[in-house]
C-alpha positions, 0 to 999 in steps of 0.5 A, a space after each residue: 500500500 505504501 509503495 503504491 501511494 508513493 508512486 503518486 507522492 513521495 516516500 517521505 509524505 507517505 511515511 509521515 501519514 503512515 506514522 499516524 496509523 501505525 507504529 515504527 515497529 509495525 512499519 519496519 516489520 512490513 518492509 522486512 524482506 523474506 529470505 531463505 535460510 542460507 540462500 543469501 538472497 538480496 532484499 530487493 530481489 526477494 521483495 520483488 517476488 511478492 509484488 503484483 506484476 502491475 506494481 512492478 511494471 510501474 516501479 520500473 517505469 519510474 526507474 526508482 527504488 522506492 523500497 530503498 527510499 522507504 528503508 532509508 527513512 526507518 530508524 533502523 533497517 528491517 531485519 530479514 525474516 528467514 524462511 526455514 527449509 524442510 527439516 526432519 524436525 519440521 516434518 515431525 511437527 507437521 506430522 504430529 499436528 496432522 495426527 492431532 487433527 485426525 484424532 480430534 475429528 474422530 474422537 467420537 468414533 475412537 473414544 465413544 462409550 455408547 456401546 457401554 451405555 445400557 438404559 434399564 427398563 426397570 422390569 424383570 418380566 420380558 416373556 413373549 406375552 409382555 408386550 410393553 418391553 418387547 415393543 421398545 426392544 423392537 423399536 431399538 432395532 427397526 430392521 429386525 424381523 424377530 425380537 427375543 423374549 424369555 419363554 421359559 425360565 428354569 428354576 436356576 435362572 433369573 431375569 436380572 435386567 432388561 435394557 434398551 438403547 438406540 440400535 441395541 437391546 440387552 436381556 441379562 440373566 443371573 444363575 444360582 451357580 454361575 453368578 450375576 450376568 451369567 447369560 447376556 442376550 443381545 439384539 442388534 442389527 448384525 453380529 460378528 460370526 468370525 470363528 463361529 460354526 453353524 449348527 442346527 437351529 430350533 428357530 425357523 428362519 433363524 440360522 444358529 451358530 456357536 462360537 466355542 472360544 467365547 461360549 456364544 450362540 448367535 441367531 441371524 435373521 432378516 435385519 437382525 441378530 441375537 446373541 446369547 453369551 455365557 459369562 462364566 468360565 468356558 467349561 462352566 459356561 458350556 455346562 450352563 449352556 446345556 442346562 439353559 435349554 434352547 427353549 429359554 430364549 424364544 422369538 416373536 415376530 415384528 409383525 405379531 408385535 405390530 398387530 398387537 400394538 394396533 389392536 391395543 390402540 384401536 389402530 391409532 398406533 403403529 410399531 414402526 415410525 414410517 407407519 405412524 399416523 
């Protein structure tokens, strides 16, 4: 700006007016040339690289070194600002900044505890005729065509908790010998069947798999998956898995739950949001 004004005035006049708006230090810094570390470039040559082509042409037309005239007006010549070349330290610093940026953008994904949150329904009855908790479980996984329910509870098993969250529902059962949370029944949209072996299923339309290293049963069906995981030691879990008859956990279809809700509300309510009116 000062160079442009000096083309139609004088460096002395422009400098005096500039002092009314800026300090001497600010003006000196504005005229500080940029030099590459170890390059030894002259200030004028470096300054010329930063000038617009039209201004360079006007300076050449006047055959004046306005930059040198302005520098002569300053109490002390401006010290060149050195631009460092790339180094291992600089590369490492930028890599650390990039890593922090990626971490900040993915904090929710990397440190999310959403899968640990369980909102209890404060109910102990989740039989296949207990419609209220089953409706909530069905809404937690809207794609699931089947919803798990406890159809037969042996004397050594007790329903301890029923929790429903967005994308997941959990039924926890205690065992008189296996302790608390001896079995965990979880409804999700999908499940990991790596290292699981498919076995005969007693549930029509729901293939059954078993993973021996984690003592986990898995039933897969359209839009969902139900896992039964035994929390005791593997050998004890397998024995409890035998005593915990496959009839303990049953299934009710989404259509049945939807029809029951429509009957209960005289047709005013629908199970799935897309059908609500």
